[in-house]
C-alpha positions as CSV (number, residue, x, y, z in Angstrom):
1,X,-16.5,-20.0,5.2
2,X,-12.6,-20.2,4.9
3,X,-13.2,-23.4,2.1
4,X,-16.1,-21.4,0.5
5,X,-13.9,-18.1,0.2
6,X,-10.9,-20.1,-1.3
7,X,-13.3,-21.8,-4.1
8,X,-14.9,-18.4,-4.8
9,X,-11.3,-16.8,-5.4
10,X,-10.5,-19.8,-7.5
11,X,-13.4,-19.8,-9.7
12,X,-12.8,-15.6,-10.2
13,X,-9.4,-16.4,-11.0
14,X,-10.1,-19.5,-13.4
15,X,-13.0,-17.6,-15.4
16,X,-11.2,-14.7,-16.0
17,X,-7.8,-16.3,-16.7
18,X,-6.2,-15.2,-20.1
19,X,-9.1,-12.8,-21.1
20,X,-7.1,-9.6,-21.2
21,X,-3.7,-8.8,-22.9
22,X,-2.3,-7.9,-19.6
23,X,-1.8,-9.1,-16.0
24,X,-4.6,-8.0,-14.1
25,X,-4.4,-7.0,-10.6
26,X,-6.5,-8.6,-7.8
27,X,-8.2,-6.0,-5.9
28,X,-10.5,-6.2,-2.4
29,X,-13.2,-4.0,-1.3
30,X,-14.3,-3.9,2.3
31,X,-17.3,-2.3,3.4
32,X,-17.7,-1.1,7.0
33,X,-20.4,-0.2,9.2
34,X,-21.3,1.6,12.6
35,X,-17.8,3.5,12.4
36,X,-17.7,7.2,11.8
37,X,-14.7,8.1,10.2
38,X,-15.1,11.8,10.2
39,X,-13.7,11.4,13.9
40,X,-9.8,11.2,13.8
41,X,-9.4,8.4,16.4
42,X,-11.3,6.1,14.1
43,X,-9.4,6.9,10.9
44,X,-7.5,4.3,9.4
45,X,-3.6,4.5,8.9
46,X,-2.5,0.9,8.6
47,X,0.5,-0.6,7.3
48,X,-0.3,-4.4,6.4
49,X,2.4,-6.6,5.5
50,X,0.8,-9.3,2.9
51,X,1.8,-12.6,3.6
52,X,2.6,-13.6,0.0
53,X,3.2,-9.8,-1.4
54,X,1.3,-8.0,-3.9
55,X,2.7,-9.7,-7.2
56,X,4.6,-6.4,-8.1
57,X,7.7,-4.9,-7.2
58,X,7.9,-1.5,-5.3
59,X,10.3,0.9,-6.3
60,X,11.9,2.8,-3.1
61,X,13.2,6.3,-2.7
62,X,14.9,7.0,0.5
63,X,15.5,10.8,1.7
64,X,18.8,10.9,3.4
65,X,22.2,12.6,4.0
66,X,23.7,10.2,6.6
67,X,26.4,8.4,5.0
68,X,25.7,5.0,6.6
69,X,21.9,5.1,5.7
70,X,22.9,6.2,2.3
71,X,25.2,3.2,1.8
72,X,22.5,0.8,3.2
73,X,19.7,2.3,1.2
74,X,22.0,2.1,-2.1
75,X,23.0,-1.4,-1.4
76,X,19.3,-2.6,-1.3
77,X,18.5,-0.8,-4.7
78,X,16.9,2.5,-3.4
79,X,17.4,5.8,-5.3
80,X,18.6,8.2,-2.9
81,X,17.4,11.7,-2.6
82,X,19.7,14.2,-0.5
83,X,18.6,17.5,1.0
84,X,20.6,19.5,-2.0
85,X,18.4,17.4,-4.5
86,X,15.0,19.0,-2.8
87,X,14.8,22.3,-4.5
88,X,15.2,20.7,-8.1
89,X,12.9,18.0,-7.3
90,X,10.0,20.8,-5.8
91,X,10.7,22.8,-9.0
92,X,10.3,20.0,-11.7
93,X,6.6,18.7,-12.3
94,X,7.9,15.6,-14.0
95,X,10.2,14.8,-11.1
96,X,7.4,15.4,-8.6
97,X,5.0,13.2,-10.4
98,X,7.8,10.4,-10.5
99,X,7.7,10.5,-6.8
100,X,4.2,9.1,-6.7
101,X,5.7,5.6,-8.3
102,X,8.0,5.1,-5.2
103,X,7.5,4.0,-1.6
104,X,9.3,7.0,0.3
105,X,11.1,6.5,3.7
106,X,13.4,9.5,5.2
107,X,15.9,9.9,7.8
108,X,14.1,11.7,10.5
109,X,16.0,14.6,10.7
110,X,15.2,15.7,7.2
111,X,11.2,15.3,7.7
112,X,11.2,19.2,8.3
113,X,12.9,20.1,5.3
114,X,11.0,17.5,3.1
115,X,7.7,18.9,4.6
116,X,8.8,22.3,3.7
117,X,10.0,21.8,0.0
118,X,7.3,18.9,-1.1
119,X,4.8,18.7,1.5
120,X,2.2,20.9,-0.4
121,X,2.5,18.1,-3.2
122,X,2.9,14.9,-1.1
123,X,0.9,15.7,1.8
124,X,-2.6,15.8,-0.3
125,X,-1.6,12.6,-1.9
126,X,-0.9,10.9,1.2
127,X,2.6,10.1,0.0
128,X,4.8,11.8,2.8
129,X,7.6,9.5,3.3
130,X,7.6,7.4,6.3
131,X,10.3,8.4,8.8
132,X,13.1,5.5,9.5
133,X,13.0,5.3,13.5
134,X,14.4,2.2,15.1
135,X,14.4,0.0,11.9
136,X,16.6,-1.9,9.8
137,X,16.7,0.3,6.4
138,X,17.9,-2.9,4.4
139,X,14.8,-5.0,5.5
140,X,12.4,-2.0,5.4
141,X,13.3,-1.8,1.8
142,X,13.1,-5.2,1.1
143,X,9.8,-5.8,2.4
144,X,8.3,-2.8,0.7
145,X,6.8,-5.0,-2.0
146,X,4.9,-7.1,0.4
147,X,3.2,-4.0,2.2
148,X,0.2,-2.0,1.3
149,X,-0.9,1.0,3.1
150,X,-4.5,2.0,4.0
151,X,-5.5,5.4,5.0
152,X,-8.8,7.2,5.5
153,X,-8.9,10.2,3.2
154,X,-11.1,12.4,0.8
155,X,-14.7,12.1,2.3
156,X,-14.0,9.5,4.9
157,X,-16.3,6.9,3.2
158,X,-16.7,3.6,5.3
159,X,-14.9,1.6,2.0
160,X,-11.6,0.2,1.6
161,X,-10.0,-0.6,-1.5
162,X,-6.6,-1.7,-2.1
163,X,-4.1,-4.3,-4.4
164,X,-3.7,-8.0,-2.9
165,X,-2.2,-9.3,-5.9
166,X,-1.9,-10.5,-9.2
167,X,-4.0,-12.8,-11.6
168,X,-1.0,-15.2,-12.1
169,X,-1.0,-16.0,-8.3
170,X,-2.2,-19.1,-6.9
171,X,-5.6,-19.0,-5.4
172,X,-4.3,-20.0,-2.1
173,X,-1.8,-16.9,-1.7
174,X,-4.6,-14.7,-2.9
175,X,-6.9,-16.3,-0.1
176,X,-4.1,-15.6,2.5
177,X,-3.7,-11.9,1.5
178,X,-7.6,-11.6,2.0
179,X,-7.3,-12.7,5.6
180,X,-4.6,-10.5,6.1
181,X,-6.5,-7.7,5.2
182,X,-9.8,-8.7,6.9
183,X,-7.7,-9.4,10.2
184,X,-6.0,-6.2,10.3
185,X,-8.9,-4.0,9.8
186,X,-10.9,-6.1,12.2
187,X,-8.4,-5.1,14.9
188,X,-8.9,-1.4,14.2
189,X,-12.7,-1.4,13.8
190,X,-14.0,-4.8,15.0
191,X,-14.9,-7.8,13.2
192,X,-18.6,-7.1,13.7
193,X,-18.4,-3.9,11.8
194,X,-17.1,-5.5,8.6
195,X,-20.2,-5.2,6.8
196,X,-19.2,-7.2,3.2
197,X,-16.1,-7.9,1.3
198,X,-15.7,-8.3,-2.4
199,X,-12.7,-9.3,-4.5
200,X,-12.3,-8.6,-8.3
201,X,-9.9,-8.3,-11.1
202,X,-9.0,-5.1,-12.8
203,X,-11.7,-5.9,-15.7
204,X,-14.1,-8.1,-14.0
205,X,-17.1,-8.0,-12.0
206,X,-16.8,-8.2,-8.3
207,X,-17.5,-11.4,-6.7
208,X,-18.7,-11.3,-2.9
209,X,-16.9,-13.0,0.0
210,X,-18.7,-12.0,3.0
């Protein structure tokens, strides 16, 4: 199966190479069976580190007041948002929507005020910042481009869709990213409950891997 999967990915990339005027994303769709996602215990809330990244650079914003955290975040290219900035952002639709383009992290002690000021906007979009508890801020920021987040939302449909790369990546690297997604989902729902797996480019037809 592993070799067959890699060949299908190679063919997908080869057959669609250069067909669009933009660099297409590679996406995976996993259909799950026998799992009731309306139950809290079954809902997905996974951070998956892709071995070869997503092929794009993720911008990071850190909510922080602590001088050492602010300094480390700045040194790693993150945008800093302090307590004094929250009201201005909450009242500005352009700034609110711009936050959706960032990976959001936060000093734990700021979480209550972030929730109060921005929770009504960020919460429904599953974009509340991740509290930085017992972690290396620099490493988290550097690794943000290699991580994807899978969360059950909406009608809790038994399907997972996410980005796993760009069409200019090597097939082997896409293949390894596919395995990472499947392995992490299997740990949560059981491999026997993974019904089918498809990959596609932004504008291509899906190819069934499983």
